[in-house]
TISE-337697 format. One record per residue (C-alpha): residue number from 1; z, y, x. Coordinates in steps of 0.02 Angstrom, whole numbers. Example, Ala and Ser with C-alpha at 12.3 -4.5 7.8 and 13.67 -1.06 7.14 Angstrom:
<recs>
(1, (390, -225, 615))
(2, (357, -53, 684))
</recs>
This chain:
<recs>
(1, (0, 0, 0))
(2, (-47, 171, 68))
(3, (73, 318, 78))
(4, (-24, 408, -58))
(5, (-13, 257, -175))
(6, (176, 251, -157))
(7, (204, 425, -230))
(8, (252, 439, -412))
(9, (330, 581, -507))
(10, (520, 592, -514))
(11, (586, 677, -670))
(12, (685, 831, -618))
(13, (804, 914, -741))
(14, (737, 1088, -783))
(15, (905, 1178, -776))
(16, (911, 1329, -662))
(17, (1100, 1349, -672))
(18, (1130, 1166, -632))
(19, (1009, 1173, -486))
(20, (1093, 1328, -414))
(21, (1262, 1241, -429))
(22, (1195, 1089, -336))
(23, (1120, 1196, -197))
(24, (1274, 1302, -167))
(25, (1391, 1154, -179))
(26, (1290, 1067, -44))
(27, (1287, 1224, 65))
(28, (1475, 1250, 54))
(29, (1519, 1068, 85))
(30, (1398, 1058, 230))
(31, (1468, 1220, 304))
(32, (1640, 1140, 311))
(33, (1572, 986, 399))
(34, (1473, 1089, 525))
(35, (1624, 1199, 561))
(36, (1723, 1044, 605))
(37, (1585, 976, 716))
(38, (1535, 1139, 801))
(39, (1707, 1202, 852))
(40, (1710, 1055, 971))
(41, (1555, 1122, 1059))
(42, (1635, 1293, 1088))
(43, (1796, 1213, 1148))
(44, (1699, 1098, 1264))
(45, (1615, 1244, 1351))
(46, (1769, 1355, 1359))
(47, (1926, 1251, 1380))
(48, (1913, 1060, 1371))
(49, (1853, 1044, 1550))
(50, (2017, 1127, 1603))
(51, (2146, 1037, 1498))
(52, (2083, 861, 1462))
(53, (2017, 810, 1632))
(54, (2096, 795, 1803))
(55, (2097, 951, 1912))
(56, (1969, 950, 2051))
(57, (1785, 992, 2058))
(58, (1748, 1112, 1913))
(59, (1567, 1050, 1902))
(60, (1623, 869, 1881))
(61, (1753, 921, 1751))
(62, (1617, 1012, 1654))
(63, (1503, 859, 1662))
(64, (1647, 750, 1598))
(65, (1682, 874, 1456))
(66, (1499, 873, 1403))
(67, (1507, 684, 1409))
(68, (1640, 684, 1274))
(69, (1534, 810, 1178))
(70, (1392, 684, 1183))
(71, (1504, 550, 1106))
(72, (1500, 641, 939))
(73, (1310, 638, 939))
(74, (1304, 456, 991))
(75, (1420, 411, 846))
(76, (1310, 499, 719))
(77, (1182, 356, 702))
(78, (1325, 237, 663))
(79, (1387, 355, 529))
(80, (1210, 370, 462))
(81, (1192, 180, 458))
(82, (1359, 152, 370))
(83, (1352, 291, 242))
(84, (1163, 279, 222))
(85, (1183, 96, 175))
(86, (1311, 133, 40))
(87, (1225, 295, -10))
(88, (1068, 195, -54))
(89, (1172, 61, -144))
(90, (1314, 156, -228))
(91, (1253, 336, -234))
(92, (1249, 501, -141))
(93, (1402, 585, -219))
(94, (1534, 457, -169))
(95, (1479, 457, 12))
(96, (1490, 647, 23))
(97, (1672, 643, -31))
(98, (1717, 509, 97))
(99, (1626, 590, 244))
(100, (1713, 757, 226))
(101, (1882, 668, 235))
(102, (1831, 570, 390))
(103, (1768, 727, 477))
(104, (1919, 832, 430))
(105, (2043, 702, 490))
(106, (1960, 688, 660))
(107, (1953, 877, 682))
(108, (2133, 909, 630))
(109, (2201, 775, 747))
(110, (2106, 850, 896))
(111, (2209, 1007, 868))
(112, (2367, 905, 892))
(113, (2316, 813, 1051))
(114, (2425, 822, 1207))
(115, (2335, 877, 1366))
(116, (2294, 780, 1525))
(117, (2442, 861, 1611))
(118, (2558, 795, 1474))
(119, (2499, 615, 1450))
(120, (2369, 586, 1586))
(121, (2212, 483, 1555))
(122, (2265, 445, 1376))
(123, (2219, 626, 1332))
(124, (2031, 613, 1363))
(125, (2030, 437, 1288))
(126, (2105, 501, 1125))
(127, (1988, 649, 1129))
(128, (1839, 532, 1140))
(129, (1904, 425, 995))
(130, (1925, 576, 882))
(131, (1757, 649, 933))
(132, (1681, 480, 887))
(133, (1763, 494, 716))
(134, (1689, 668, 696))
(135, (1517, 600, 737))
(136, (1530, 460, 608))
(137, (1579, 586, 475))
(138, (1436, 706, 510))
(139, (1312, 564, 533))
(140, (1346, 505, 356))
(141, (1363, 677, 277))
(142, (1200, 763, 319))
(143, (1082, 647, 227))
(144, (1183, 646, 67))
(145, (1199, 836, 62))
(146, (1012, 860, 86))
(147, (965, 728, -42))
(148, (1077, 805, -174))
(149, (958, 953, -169))
(150, (791, 875, -122))
(151, (803, 743, -258))
(152, (849, 872, -390))
(153, (729, 1016, -356))
(154, (548, 1053, -410))
(155, (411, 993, -294))
(156, (339, 1166, -256))
(157, (512, 1231, -202))
(158, (572, 1081, -104))
(159, (544, 1161, 67))
(160, (639, 1318, 20))
(161, (784, 1236, -74))
(162, (796, 1090, 46))
(163, (811, 1210, 191))
(164, (951, 1302, 101))
(165, (1067, 1155, 136))
(166, (1044, 1190, 321))
(167, (1117, 1364, 295))
(168, (1282, 1271, 299))
(169, (1255, 1254, 487))
(170, (1255, 1440, 530))
(171, (1393, 1472, 403))
(172, (1500, 1339, 487))
(173, (1449, 1404, 658))
(174, (1492, 1583, 610))
(175, (1662, 1525, 552))
(176, (1688, 1422, 711))
(177, (1630, 1562, 828))
(178, (1727, 1692, 729))
(179, (1890, 1596, 741))
(180, (1859, 1556, 925))
(181, (1813, 1738, 955))
(182, (1982, 1791, 885))
(183, (2085, 1666, 982))
(184, (1986, 1700, 1141))
(185, (2058, 1877, 1137))
(186, (2224, 1799, 1186))
(187, (2274, 1804, 1369))
(188, (2198, 1656, 1463))
(189, (2365, 1569, 1482))
(190, (2402, 1574, 1295))
(191, (2224, 1529, 1247))
(192, (2229, 1376, 1360))
(193, (2405, 1327, 1308))
(194, (2390, 1336, 1118))
(195, (2263, 1463, 1057))
(196, (2115, 1342, 1062))
(197, (2207, 1227, 940))
(198, (2205, 1351, 795))
(199, (2021, 1326, 746))
(200, (2047, 1137, 738))
(201, (2207, 1146, 635))
(202, (2130, 1269, 510))
(203, (1999, 1139, 465))
(204, (2122, 1047, 353))
(205, (2117, 1193, 230))
(206, (1927, 1198, 229))
(207, (1916, 1011, 199))
(208, (2022, 1030, 43))
(209, (1901, 1161, -26))
(210, (1748, 1057, 20))
(211, (1818, 898, -57))
(212, (1858, 988, -221))
(213, (1679, 1052, -231))
(214, (1600, 885, -193))
(215, (1701, 790, -321))
(216, (1628, 904, -455))
(217, (1445, 866, -409))
(218, (1332, 750, -510))
(219, (1227, 607, -444))
(220, (1044, 645, -407))
(221, (910, 615, -539))
(222, (803, 513, -420))
(223, (941, 390, -371))
(224, (998, 375, -552))
(225, (822, 317, -598))
(226, (821, 189, -458))
(227, (989, 121, -515))
(228, (936, 117, -698))
(229, (783, 14, -652))
(230, (885, -109, -546))
(231, (783, -64, -392))
(232, (930, -36, -273))
(233, (894, -114, -103))
(234, (1017, -245, -41))
(235, (996, -205, 145))
(236, (912, -34, 164))
(237, (914, -28, 355))
(238, (840, -201, 371))
(239, (697, -150, 256))
(240, (669, 12, 354))
(241, (649, -79, 520))
(242, (545, -216, 440))
(243, (425, -114, 332))
(244, (449, 71, 370))
(245, (459, 85, 559))
(246, (327, 222, 572))
(247, (416, 352, 463))
(248, (579, 310, 549))
(249, (514, 337, 726))
(250, (419, 490, 666))
(251, (581, 565, 601))
(252, (666, 529, 767))
(253, (528, 617, 863))
(254, (530, 767, 747))
(255, (713, 796, 792))
(256, (699, 790, 983))
(257, (645, 967, 1028))
(258, (748, 1057, 896))
(259, (913, 978, 943))
(260, (878, 998, 1130))
(261, (859, 1186, 1106))
(262, (1014, 1189, 996))
(263, (1118, 1102, 1128))
(264, (1051, 1199, 1277))
(265, (1047, 1373, 1198))
(266, (1205, 1347, 1095))
(267, (1318, 1246, 1209))
(268, (1256, 1227, 1388))
(269, (1218, 1413, 1404))
(270, (1400, 1452, 1365))
(271, (1452, 1357, 1519))
(272, (1305, 1420, 1625))
(273, (1333, 1603, 1580))
(274, (1521, 1601, 1607))
(275, (1532, 1485, 1759))
(276, (1371, 1524, 1854))
(277, (1329, 1702, 1801))
(278, (1507, 1767, 1786))
(279, (1479, 1834, 1610))
(280, (1623, 1848, 1487))
(281, (1662, 1722, 1351))
(282, (1653, 1861, 1223))
(283, (1474, 1908, 1272))
(284, (1408, 1731, 1253))
(285, (1502, 1704, 1091))
(286, (1430, 1867, 1024))
(287, (1254, 1803, 1060))
(288, (1288, 1640, 969))
(289, (1371, 1735, 827))
(290, (1221, 1850, 802))
(291, (1101, 1702, 812))
(292, (1198, 1614, 673))
(293, (1198, 1771, 568))
(294, (1009, 1788, 586))
(295, (993, 1603, 538))
(296, (1071, 1638, 368))
(297, (908, 1725, 324))
(298, (781, 1642, 439))
(299, (816, 1463, 384))
(300, (771, 1490, 200))
(301, (625, 1600, 255))
(302, (556, 1459, 363))
(303, (582, 1335, 221))
(304, (491, 1452, 100))
(305, (347, 1471, 222))
(306, (334, 1282, 239))
(307, (300, 1269, 52))
(308, (152, 1385, 77))
(309, (77, 1345, 248))
(310, (142, 1167, 267))
(311, (278, 1076, 364))
(312, (161, 1031, 507))
(313, (108, 1211, 540))
(314, (289, 1268, 554))
(315, (333, 1127, 673))
(316, (181, 1156, 784))
(317, (226, 1341, 796))
(318, (405, 1301, 848))
(319, (350, 1171, 975))
(320, (232, 1297, 1054))
(321, (370, 1426, 1066))
(322, (493, 1300, 1137))
(323, (376, 1254, 1279))
(324, (325, 1432, 1320))
(325, (502, 1502, 1318))
(326, (584, 1364, 1422))
(327, (569, 1457, 1589))
(328, (583, 1638, 1526))
(329, (746, 1595, 1438))
(330, (838, 1569, 1603))
(331, (747, 1712, 1690))
(332, (810, 1830, 1555))
(333, (987, 1761, 1563))
(334, (989, 1785, 1751))
(335, (968, 1973, 1728))
(336, (1152, 1975, 1673))
(337, (1108, 2123, 1563))
(338, (1219, 2105, 1407))
(339, (1085, 2161, 1283))
(340, (952, 2048, 1360))
(341, (1071, 1900, 1365))
(342, (1116, 1918, 1181))
(343, (935, 1940, 1127))
(344, (884, 1788, 1231))
(345, (1012, 1678, 1145))
(346, (960, 1742, 974))
(347, (774, 1716, 1004))
(348, (797, 1543, 1081))
(349, (903, 1479, 938))
(350, (800, 1562, 800))
(351, (629, 1497, 852))
(352, (673, 1348, 961))
(353, (798, 1272, 839))
(354, (804, 1350, 667))
(355, (621, 1334, 620))
(356, (624, 1145, 638))
(357, (805, 1132, 581))
(358, (767, 1215, 414))
(359, (597, 1138, 381))
(360, (651, 967, 444))
(361, (782, 941, 309))
(362, (658, 916, 167))
(363, (525, 840, 281))
(364, (634, 696, 347))
(365, (682, 657, 167))
(366, (502, 661, 107))
(367, (450, 527, 231))
(368, (547, 391, 137))
(369, (549, 315, -36))
(370, (702, 350, -146))
(371, (765, 172, -125))
(372, (780, 198, 63))
(373, (791, 386, 78))
(374, (976, 406, 122))
(375, (967, 275, 259))
(376, (795, 322, 323))
(377, (815, 511, 330))
(378, (995, 502, 395))
(379, (961, 373, 529))
(380, (801, 457, 589))
(381, (886, 626, 597))
(382, (1043, 561, 683))
(383, (958, 446, 808))
(384, (852, 594, 863))
(385, (1008, 701, 872))
(386, (1098, 569, 976))
(387, (955, 545, 1098))
(388, (922, 729, 1127))
(389, (1068, 832, 1062))
(390, (1212, 731, 1128))
(391, (1135, 705, 1298))
(392, (1050, 873, 1327))
(393, (1203, 972, 1387))
(394, (1253, 825, 1498))
(395, (1076, 808, 1566))
(396, (1066, 995, 1595))
(397, (1232, 995, 1689))
(398, (1175, 848, 1796))
(399, (1008, 930, 1832))
(400, (1094, 1092, 1880))
(401, (1212, 1000, 1997))
(402, (1066, 904, 2074))
(403, (944, 1049, 2097))
(404, (1062, 1196, 2107))
(405, (939, 1287, 1993))
(406, (883, 1292, 1811))
(407, (699, 1244, 1832))
(408, (729, 1058, 1795))
(409, (816, 1107, 1632))
(410, (662, 1208, 1582))
(411, (548, 1060, 1618))
(412, (662, 950, 1514))
(413, (644, 1070, 1366))
(414, (454, 1068, 1384))
(415, (450, 878, 1381))
(416, (558, 877, 1225))
(417, (437, 998, 1141))
(418, (292, 883, 1186))
(419, (378, 733, 1106))
(420, (406, 828, 944))
(421, (227, 893, 943))
(422, (164, 713, 952))
(423, (280, 663, 808))
(424, (217, 812, 708))
(425, (38, 752, 731))
(426, (87, 578, 671))
(427, (185, 637, 518))
(428, (103, 659, 347))
(429, (97, 834, 272))
(430, (219, 829, 125))
(431, (221, 1008, 62))
(432, (190, 1013, -127))
(433, (175, 824, -140))
(434, (283, 720, -257))
(435, (426, 616, -191))
(436, (405, 428, -191))
</recs>
């Protein structure tokens, strides 16, 4: 059966108020999850290398800290597999409630961890375990949140409304950066001793809000139809790898460049700018803060454009930018000019990450039939994130240590853009086409 033959119309409730409620519920719940996941990135770059690893070579401590950061990404495919399986069997809503609890618990407990100086090697071990728990939570959450919107919205608005779920990322990032920006105003000794814990402990309040919202959501129309027709798949992941390998590997490839830019421009640059260029924490956090603020508007704009010019066109444009900007990004940072540094971070994140991040949400989902959509979209997204996102800061730190320069990091970004461009070529254009 061809891809075209598989597509049939899914009946979407024509209720604007209900649709708006679904969209904003998904955005708010996703914002809470991203806050929990992203505060770890800021803490990794600013403090974890100092308090959870043995004193010694700062470069090695930074590499070790980025290694624990990678654990969260590597756990995300497992979360996608677990929650995707039950999301395709039981439903989207129940999985969203469970994932926000898993994520919140891991984040809150990180804020209570003793340091290396207090309990020795047990500190980084516990940090890794909790980061793994965070990764499982986010790995299962993303797909369900996107599908709640994608499976309930009109075909001609799927790019725009599907991308809206991704606005939860900059909202969560703004909250994470804002809280870290406040606590980073503390004297270094207080920030290192207890100030960094505040963003993690606050997450318990946000989880309560997110859980309340998610428990009030309704199941998607598309999944309800599958369940009513007794077409629920017994082993979704087995079927994906047996009969749907091409869309799965396409989804993985589509994620590679975007998450590499996110990790380099959003995490590695924090360490590079503060440790190698001598710039202040506040300056780098301001750049990331402004980039996230811009993303509040650019993500839905990119999604809207994808409904008009196509998903492939938007991805090709972002891949081209990502390759061309890989070297100039570090040249501009090396000027140490505060304005140029902030603008560089904003431009890199906006066009290297957010184009594909926003457009990708509906596109990954569109590659799979409803019966397998939670598992397929989640696993493709999260495997790509694990391969590229979790390892990119670690790879960049290793390349910097090896070469003593940033040029290998730029080449790495260009190669990632090439991989995603190939996946874009292989993927079907899904704008304004009905879901399976």
